[in-house]
BAROZA-564501 format. One record per residue (C-alpha): z, x, y; residue in one letter; residue number from 0. Coordinates in Angstrom, 3 decimals, decimal comma, padded with zeros to 6 digits. Layout:
N
+----------+----------+----------+--------+-----+
|        Z |        X |        Y | residu | num |
+----------+----------+----------+--------+-----+
|        Z |        X |        Y |      a | NUM |
...
+----------+----------+----------+--------+-----+
***
This chain:
339
+----------+----------+----------+--------+-----+
|        Z |        X |        Y | residu | num |
+----------+----------+----------+--------+-----+
| -047,640 | -062,745 |  061,113 |      x |   0 |
| -046,975 | -059,266 |  061,936 |      x |   1 |
| -044,163 | -058,704 |  059,158 |      x |   2 |
| -042,007 | -060,710 |  057,029 |      x |   3 |
| -038,832 | -059,134 |  058,592 |      x |   4 |
| -039,924 | -060,279 |  061,833 |      x |   5 |
| -040,595 | -063,582 |  060,562 |      x |   6 |
| -037,168 | -063,751 |  059,065 |      x |   7 |
| -035,539 | -063,589 |  062,658 |      x |   8 |
| -036,653 | -067,417 |  062,973 |      x |   9 |
| -033,883 | -068,251 |  060,496 |      x |  10 |
| -031,371 | -065,523 |  061,184 |      x |  11 |
| -031,542 | -064,899 |  064,894 |      x |  12 |
| -033,949 | -067,269 |  066,647 |      x |  13 |
| -032,761 | -066,028 |  070,253 |      x |  14 |
| -033,929 | -062,521 |  069,261 |      x |  15 |
| -037,134 | -063,685 |  068,033 |      x |  16 |
| -037,719 | -065,534 |  071,171 |      x |  17 |
| -036,873 | -062,575 |  073,229 |      x |  18 |
| -039,292 | -060,472 |  071,516 |      x |  19 |
| -042,122 | -063,001 |  071,629 |      x |  20 |
| -041,434 | -063,928 |  075,222 |      x |  21 |
| -039,993 | -060,844 |  076,945 |      x |  22 |
| -038,257 | -060,878 |  080,169 |      x |  23 |
| -039,921 | -058,829 |  083,045 |      x |  24 |
| -039,417 | -055,237 |  082,431 |      x |  25 |
| -038,776 | -055,467 |  078,642 |      x |  26 |
| -041,047 | -053,757 |  076,216 |      x |  27 |
| -040,508 | -055,176 |  072,967 |      x |  28 |
| -042,309 | -052,583 |  070,852 |      x |  29 |
| -039,275 | -050,587 |  070,240 |      x |  30 |
| -037,206 | -053,419 |  069,013 |      x |  31 |
| -039,987 | -054,778 |  066,887 |      x |  32 |
| -040,237 | -051,477 |  065,236 |      x |  33 |
| -036,561 | -051,454 |  064,465 |      x |  34 |
| -036,802 | -054,770 |  062,989 |      x |  35 |
| -039,738 | -053,584 |  060,648 |      x |  36 |
| -037,555 | -050,597 |  059,843 |      x |  37 |
| -034,785 | -052,795 |  058,549 |      x |  38 |
| -032,317 | -051,924 |  061,282 |      x |  39 |
| -029,201 | -053,906 |  061,610 |      x |  40 |
| -029,466 | -057,032 |  063,802 |      x |  41 |
| -026,695 | -055,740 |  066,244 |      x |  42 |
| -028,887 | -052,590 |  066,974 |      x |  43 |
| -032,076 | -054,599 |  067,538 |      x |  44 |
| -030,331 | -057,084 |  069,843 |      x |  45 |
| -028,944 | -054,003 |  071,925 |      x |  46 |
| -032,382 | -052,642 |  072,158 |      x |  47 |
| -033,714 | -056,183 |  073,320 |      x |  48 |
| -030,856 | -056,773 |  075,597 |      x |  49 |
| -029,881 | -060,005 |  073,760 |      x |  50 |
| -026,092 | -060,939 |  073,566 |      x |  51 |
| -025,004 | -061,446 |  069,949 |      x |  52 |
| -023,355 | -064,894 |  070,640 |      x |  53 |
| -026,872 | -066,310 |  071,434 |      x |  54 |
| -027,394 | -066,037 |  067,385 |      x |  55 |
| -025,497 | -069,275 |  067,330 |      x |  56 |
| -027,762 | -071,226 |  069,405 |      x |  57 |
| -030,650 | -073,249 |  067,953 |      x |  58 |
| -034,440 | -072,350 |  068,696 |      x |  59 |
| -034,593 | -075,506 |  071,104 |      x |  60 |
| -032,279 | -073,747 |  073,451 |      x |  61 |
| -034,926 | -071,177 |  074,509 |      x |  62 |
| -037,305 | -072,455 |  077,033 |      x |  63 |
| -037,591 | -069,433 |  079,486 |      x |  64 |
| -037,102 | -065,703 |  079,077 |      x |  65 |
| -033,524 | -064,646 |  078,307 |      x |  66 |
| -032,019 | -062,626 |  081,302 |      x |  67 |
| -030,326 | -059,265 |  080,713 |      x |  68 |
| -027,399 | -060,302 |  082,923 |      x |  69 |
| -025,706 | -062,380 |  080,367 |      x |  70 |
| -022,041 | -061,167 |  079,453 |      x |  71 |
| -021,512 | -060,004 |  075,787 |      x |  72 |
| -018,050 | -058,635 |  075,474 |      x |  73 |
| -015,965 | -059,140 |  072,512 |      x |  74 |
| -013,467 | -061,510 |  074,553 |      x |  75 |
| -016,387 | -063,414 |  075,868 |      x |  76 |
| -017,922 | -063,917 |  072,541 |      x |  77 |
| -014,803 | -065,399 |  071,064 |      x |  78 |
| -014,412 | -067,762 |  074,098 |      x |  79 |
| -017,934 | -068,900 |  074,235 |      x |  80 |
| -018,189 | -069,642 |  070,449 |      x |  81 |
| -015,828 | -072,617 |  071,100 |      x |  82 |
| -018,303 | -074,297 |  073,320 |      x |  83 |
| -021,540 | -074,053 |  071,597 |      x |  84 |
| -023,453 | -077,319 |  071,914 |      x |  85 |
| -023,922 | -079,151 |  068,760 |      x |  86 |
| -027,280 | -081,091 |  070,050 |      x |  87 |
| -030,450 | -079,029 |  069,937 |      x |  88 |
| -031,728 | -081,424 |  072,779 |      x |  89 |
| -028,758 | -080,448 |  074,934 |      x |  90 |
| -028,861 | -076,742 |  074,281 |      x |  91 |
| -031,497 | -075,519 |  076,905 |      x |  92 |
| -029,309 | -077,232 |  079,802 |      x |  93 |
| -026,239 | -075,799 |  078,519 |      x |  94 |
| -027,615 | -072,200 |  078,152 |      x |  95 |
| -029,289 | -072,496 |  081,752 |      x |  96 |
| -025,900 | -073,488 |  083,366 |      x |  97 |
| -023,952 | -070,623 |  081,627 |      x |  98 |
| -026,716 | -068,165 |  082,467 |      x |  99 |
| -026,817 | -069,299 |  086,256 |      x | 100 |
| -022,769 | -069,219 |  086,507 |      x | 101 |
| -022,684 | -065,957 |  084,758 |      x | 102 |
| -025,143 | -064,422 |  087,181 |      x | 103 |
| -023,842 | -066,000 |  090,280 |      x | 104 |
| -019,972 | -066,000 |  089,616 |      x | 105 |
| -018,076 | -064,337 |  086,795 |      x | 106 |
| -017,674 | -064,423 |  083,175 |      x | 107 |
| -014,423 | -066,651 |  082,999 |      x | 108 |
| -016,531 | -069,145 |  085,241 |      x | 109 |
| -019,337 | -068,946 |  082,522 |      x | 110 |
| -017,002 | -069,861 |  079,894 |      x | 111 |
| -015,441 | -072,626 |  082,013 |      x | 112 |
| -018,992 | -074,112 |  082,703 |      x | 113 |
| -019,959 | -073,987 |  079,041 |      x | 114 |
| -016,735 | -075,899 |  078,104 |      x | 115 |
| -017,495 | -078,397 |  080,958 |      x | 116 |
| -021,022 | -078,935 |  080,014 |      x | 117 |
| -019,850 | -079,968 |  076,631 |      x | 118 |
| -016,785 | -082,159 |  077,793 |      x | 119 |
| -018,525 | -083,930 |  080,710 |      x | 120 |
| -022,327 | -083,183 |  080,360 |      x | 121 |
| -023,174 | -086,106 |  083,015 |      x | 122 |
| -021,289 | -084,291 |  085,569 |      x | 123 |
| -023,215 | -081,066 |  085,551 |      x | 124 |
| -025,900 | -080,940 |  088,139 |      x | 125 |
| -028,040 | -077,667 |  088,102 |      x | 126 |
| -028,480 | -077,855 |  091,962 |      x | 127 |
| -024,884 | -077,673 |  092,379 |      x | 128 |
| -024,074 | -074,698 |  090,238 |      x | 129 |
| -024,667 | -072,257 |  093,232 |      x | 130 |
| -022,095 | -073,750 |  095,291 |      x | 131 |
| -019,567 | -073,875 |  092,284 |      x | 132 |
| -020,266 | -070,178 |  091,425 |      x | 133 |
| -019,910 | -069,030 |  095,046 |      x | 134 |
| -016,651 | -070,872 |  095,396 |      x | 135 |
| -015,396 | -069,618 |  091,948 |      x | 136 |
| -016,370 | -066,265 |  092,796 |      x | 137 |
| -014,426 | -066,160 |  096,084 |      x | 138 |
| -011,572 | -067,768 |  094,462 |      x | 139 |
| -010,554 | -064,714 |  092,782 |      x | 140 |
| -011,529 | -062,391 |  095,721 |      x | 141 |
| -008,273 | -062,654 |  098,006 |      x | 142 |
| -009,236 | -059,823 |  100,413 |      x | 143 |
| -012,341 | -061,862 |  101,622 |      x | 144 |
| -012,972 | -064,261 |  104,657 |      x | 145 |
| -014,516 | -066,707 |  102,101 |      x | 146 |
| -011,231 | -066,860 |  100,074 |      x | 147 |
| -009,254 | -067,563 |  103,230 |      x | 148 |
| -011,256 | -070,628 |  103,755 |      x | 149 |
| -010,623 | -072,253 |  100,252 |      x | 150 |
| -007,973 | -074,738 |  100,113 |      x | 151 |
| -008,015 | -075,496 |  096,281 |      x | 152 |
| -009,098 | -072,277 |  094,458 |      x | 153 |
| -011,010 | -072,210 |  091,104 |      x | 154 |
| -008,735 | -072,232 |  087,966 |      x | 155 |
| -010,079 | -072,082 |  084,377 |      x | 156 |
| -008,223 | -075,431 |  083,440 |      x | 157 |
| -009,927 | -077,455 |  086,229 |      x | 158 |
| -012,251 | -080,284 |  085,220 |      x | 159 |
| -015,562 | -080,202 |  086,778 |      x | 160 |
| -014,905 | -083,299 |  088,991 |      x | 161 |
| -012,048 | -081,701 |  090,593 |      x | 162 |
| -013,985 | -078,300 |  090,889 |      x | 163 |
| -016,875 | -080,077 |  092,799 |      x | 164 |
| -014,725 | -081,828 |  095,144 |      x | 165 |
| -012,910 | -078,478 |  096,083 |      x | 166 |
| -016,191 | -076,689 |  096,217 |      x | 167 |
| -017,406 | -079,358 |  098,600 |      x | 168 |
| -014,274 | -078,996 |  100,842 |      x | 169 |
| -014,937 | -075,449 |  101,122 |      x | 170 |
| -018,434 | -075,808 |  101,943 |      x | 171 |
| -017,517 | -078,094 |  104,843 |      x | 172 |
| -015,002 | -075,586 |  106,228 |      x | 173 |
| -017,701 | -072,787 |  105,930 |      x | 174 |
| -019,969 | -075,177 |  107,937 |      x | 175 |
| -017,499 | -075,611 |  110,604 |      x | 176 |
| -016,774 | -071,948 |  111,138 |      x | 177 |
| -020,413 | -070,999 |  110,924 |      x | 178 |
| -021,367 | -073,653 |  113,334 |      x | 179 |
| -018,715 | -072,907 |  116,083 |      x | 180 |
| -018,170 | -069,217 |  115,447 |      x | 181 |
| -014,521 | -067,396 |  116,431 |      x | 182 |
| -014,767 | -068,331 |  120,025 |      x | 183 |
| -013,208 | -071,575 |  121,448 |      x | 184 |
| -015,444 | -074,279 |  122,829 |      x | 185 |
| -015,434 | -073,319 |  126,391 |      x | 186 |
| -016,349 | -076,945 |  127,985 |      x | 187 |
| -014,209 | -079,574 |  126,549 |      x | 188 |
| -015,547 | -082,190 |  129,160 |      x | 189 |
| -011,979 | -083,307 |  129,934 |      x | 190 |
| -008,617 | -081,663 |  130,843 |      x | 191 |
| -005,566 | -081,607 |  128,889 |      x | 192 |
| -002,779 | -083,705 |  130,502 |      x | 193 |
|  000,259 | -085,976 |  130,023 |      x | 194 |
| -000,338 | -089,681 |  130,488 |      x | 195 |
|  001,945 | -092,692 |  129,870 |      x | 196 |
|  004,205 | -090,494 |  127,521 |      x | 197 |
|  001,461 | -089,090 |  125,555 |      x | 198 |
| -000,076 | -085,440 |  125,555 |      x | 199 |
| -003,720 | -085,083 |  125,153 |      x | 200 |
| -004,400 | -081,631 |  123,464 |      x | 201 |
| -007,844 | -080,187 |  123,128 |      x | 202 |
| -008,927 | -079,427 |  119,757 |      x | 203 |
| -011,509 | -076,568 |  120,748 |      x | 204 |
| -011,557 | -074,032 |  117,898 |      x | 205 |
| -011,946 | -074,080 |  114,222 |      x | 206 |
| -008,197 | -073,264 |  113,601 |      x | 207 |
| -007,119 | -076,214 |  115,751 |      x | 208 |
| -009,516 | -078,644 |  114,133 |      x | 209 |
| -008,462 | -077,662 |  110,650 |      x | 210 |
| -004,761 | -078,024 |  111,398 |      x | 211 |
| -005,425 | -081,421 |  112,815 |      x | 212 |
| -007,405 | -082,433 |  109,883 |      x | 213 |
| -004,742 | -081,434 |  107,540 |      x | 214 |
| -001,999 | -082,952 |  109,508 |      x | 215 |
| -003,762 | -086,182 |  110,176 |      x | 216 |
| -005,602 | -086,443 |  106,853 |      x | 217 |
| -009,206 | -086,988 |  108,360 |      x | 218 |
| -012,531 | -085,733 |  108,263 |      x | 219 |
| -012,587 | -083,628 |  111,467 |      x | 220 |
| -013,765 | -080,505 |  109,729 |      x | 221 |
| -017,139 | -082,409 |  109,166 |      x | 222 |
| -017,924 | -082,140 |  112,936 |      x | 223 |
| -018,924 | -078,658 |  113,082 |      x | 224 |
| -022,596 | -079,476 |  113,575 |      x | 225 |
| -022,145 | -082,335 |  115,873 |      x | 226 |
| -019,887 | -080,234 |  118,209 |      x | 227 |
| -022,273 | -077,238 |  118,164 |      x | 228 |
| -024,998 | -079,565 |  119,613 |      x | 229 |
| -022,690 | -081,041 |  122,008 |      x | 230 |
| -022,599 | -084,433 |  120,685 |      x | 231 |
| -018,836 | -085,083 |  121,168 |      x | 232 |
| -015,311 | -083,504 |  121,829 |      x | 233 |
| -012,136 | -083,855 |  119,802 |      x | 234 |
| -008,642 | -084,324 |  121,180 |      x | 235 |
| -005,141 | -084,430 |  119,552 |      x | 236 |
| -002,791 | -087,184 |  120,821 |      x | 237 |
|  000,741 | -086,214 |  120,702 |      x | 238 |
|  004,288 | -087,776 |  121,562 |      x | 239 |
|  007,139 | -085,604 |  121,930 |      x | 240 |
|  005,257 | -082,730 |  120,209 |      x | 241 |
|  004,463 | -084,989 |  117,216 |      x | 242 |
|  000,762 | -085,832 |  116,240 |      x | 243 |
|  000,203 | -089,548 |  116,448 |      x | 244 |
| -003,612 | -089,950 |  116,880 |      x | 245 |
| -006,954 | -088,142 |  116,889 |      x | 246 |
| -009,465 | -088,971 |  119,439 |      x | 247 |
| -013,254 | -088,361 |  119,606 |      x | 248 |
| -015,100 | -088,556 |  123,011 |      x | 249 |
| -018,854 | -089,156 |  123,038 |      x | 250 |
| -021,600 | -091,203 |  124,445 |      x | 251 |
| -021,571 | -094,708 |  123,436 |      x | 252 |
| -024,994 | -096,583 |  122,895 |      x | 253 |
| -027,051 | -096,236 |  126,155 |      x | 254 |
| -024,047 | -095,514 |  128,286 |      x | 255 |
| -024,649 | -091,719 |  129,736 |      x | 256 |
| -020,708 | -091,498 |  130,670 |      x | 257 |
| -017,842 | -090,389 |  128,271 |      x | 258 |
| -016,323 | -092,923 |  126,078 |      x | 259 |
| -013,572 | -093,067 |  123,611 |      x | 260 |
| -015,585 | -093,760 |  120,407 |      x | 261 |
| -012,789 | -093,050 |  117,867 |      x | 262 |
| -009,009 | -093,328 |  118,268 |      x | 263 |
| -007,176 | -093,074 |  114,852 |      x | 264 |
| -003,708 | -092,414 |  113,476 |      x | 265 |
| -003,139 | -090,334 |  110,371 |      x | 266 |
| -005,209 | -091,290 |  107,330 |      x | 267 |
| -007,690 | -093,024 |  109,895 |      x | 268 |
| -005,192 | -095,828 |  110,570 |      x | 269 |
| -005,441 | -098,200 |  113,495 |      x | 270 |
| -003,270 | -097,343 |  116,545 |      x | 271 |
| -001,277 | -099,648 |  118,875 |      x | 272 |
| -002,776 | -101,291 |  121,726 |      x | 273 |
| -000,427 | -099,287 |  123,995 |      x | 274 |
| -002,096 | -096,009 |  122,903 |      x | 275 |
| -005,433 | -097,283 |  123,435 |      x | 276 |
| -004,302 | -098,221 |  127,055 |      x | 277 |
| -002,905 | -094,538 |  127,571 |      x | 278 |
| -006,149 | -092,997 |  126,176 |      x | 279 |
| -008,149 | -095,021 |  128,671 |      x | 280 |
| -005,851 | -094,266 |  131,736 |      x | 281 |
| -006,317 | -090,520 |  130,645 |      x | 282 |
| -009,953 | -090,754 |  130,181 |      x | 283 |
| -010,212 | -092,226 |  133,768 |      x | 284 |
| -008,355 | -089,693 |  135,415 |      x | 285 |
| -011,502 | -087,565 |  135,557 |      x | 286 |
| -014,501 | -087,975 |  137,760 |      x | 287 |
| -016,849 | -088,949 |  134,704 |      x | 288 |
| -020,004 | -088,886 |  136,876 |      x | 289 |
| -019,713 | -085,068 |  136,967 |      x | 290 |
| -019,419 | -084,456 |  133,390 |      x | 291 |
| -022,482 | -082,832 |  131,707 |      x | 292 |
| -022,888 | -084,268 |  128,242 |      x | 293 |
| -026,462 | -083,362 |  127,722 |      x | 294 |
| -027,144 | -083,140 |  123,954 |      x | 295 |
| -028,914 | -080,260 |  122,310 |      x | 296 |
| -031,706 | -081,181 |  120,240 |      x | 297 |
| -030,607 | -081,220 |  116,532 |      x | 298 |
| -031,388 | -078,193 |  114,475 |      x | 299 |
| -031,783 | -075,926 |  117,631 |      x | 300 |
| -028,322 | -074,299 |  117,967 |      x | 301 |
| -028,145 | -071,541 |  115,253 |      x | 302 |
| -025,217 | -070,640 |  113,142 |      x | 303 |
| -023,091 | -067,933 |  114,339 |      x | 304 |
| -024,443 | -064,647 |  112,887 |      x | 305 |
| -021,363 | -062,729 |  112,820 |      x | 306 |
| -019,317 | -065,424 |  110,911 |      x | 307 |
| -022,237 | -065,556 |  108,558 |      x | 308 |
| -022,387 | -061,897 |  107,794 |      x | 309 |
| -018,641 | -061,722 |  107,426 |      x | 310 |
| -018,722 | -064,500 |  104,899 |      x | 311 |
| -021,386 | -063,498 |  102,651 |      x | 312 |
| -021,422 | -059,469 |  102,894 |      x | 313 |
| -018,719 | -058,971 |  100,115 |      x | 314 |
| -020,753 | -061,229 |  097,645 |      x | 315 |
| -024,063 | -059,357 |  098,448 |      x | 316 |
| -022,399 | -055,992 |  098,006 |      x | 317 |
| -020,520 | -057,028 |  094,887 |      x | 318 |
| -023,871 | -058,641 |  093,224 |      x | 319 |
| -025,874 | -055,666 |  094,704 |      x | 320 |
| -028,609 | -058,008 |  095,732 |      x | 321 |
| -029,102 | -060,680 |  098,494 |      x | 322 |
| -030,484 | -063,775 |  096,906 |      x | 323 |
| -033,147 | -065,808 |  098,349 |      x | 324 |
| -030,817 | -068,894 |  098,439 |      x | 325 |
| -028,236 | -066,953 |  100,507 |      x | 326 |
| -030,233 | -064,828 |  103,081 |      x | 327 |
| -029,098 | -062,494 |  105,695 |      x | 328 |
| -030,223 | -064,548 |  108,422 |      x | 329 |
| -027,860 | -067,394 |  109,178 |      x | 330 |
| -029,626 | -070,670 |  107,901 |      x | 331 |
| -028,605 | -074,173 |  108,090 |      x | 332 |
| -031,170 | -075,023 |  105,424 |      x | 333 |
| -029,643 | -072,675 |  103,034 |      x | 334 |
| -026,107 | -073,852 |  103,818 |      x | 335 |
| -027,146 | -077,595 |  103,325 |      x | 336 |
| -028,884 | -076,644 |  100,051 |      x | 337 |
| -025,702 | -075,717 |  098,459 |      x | 338 |
+----------+----------+----------+--------+-----+
***
């Protein structure tokens, strides 16, 4: 209604019209509107409004919230993203938000990748998971960081979203283990290492030993960080002639206040022999079980290790020049679980 040239943007560049009608915080659209009325080129107006030119290909239905300035707009990015523009106007808002979030939290290559995956497998794209995916993909290309060291399967642009989600979850599990236990070994393993009936019982008292056992025995030991930090159990490796044959977990069973062998599994969580169970029982009962302090700490009362937390996320905060509220400076179990 202000001017026919502004109205023409509704057909020629809906994203630009939207950005001028619903400006983001800190943008005064007056200068860009004046350029439109003066007949300036769309590229000049878009630059004044901070609107990437590739958004011109999106339908009006894509725009449901102010367009952020952090969207990439390089020549290579424009060519790549053009291959993954959604055809459905109904799906366009979800697609644009996913690309925006990943571009902001990760990097341009990951933004192009999520654009493709949104088209290829739209049902697998969960907005709540994009922050974890973004962190994992960012650290995947930062080899000099602690976060990169904890990645077993790094992000690559040829990955499918299912594999990426699984790899990112594995990474978060390792982070939780390190942040729960910190760099120091567990000082009180309740029981003593020993050689009984031909088997060696070796303590898994550090993040490194737990990770090595989990990989070698193909089990889920890395998920026990929270439990170990709250004194819920202790983990042991059972070996014969130096070879790992089983993983053992000691904890309270039901109402019994004394230590019990609650799990004893071979590689891949396979059952073990009766003889091995008997050896484990013999080892357990070489100790005075009545003197072992197994008092559990109230769930949620043991803080994450601050030094580990800062070491993990500091490179990301510095690179992004901000500390997002969803990844705070203070170690937070709720923030980690929310990922």
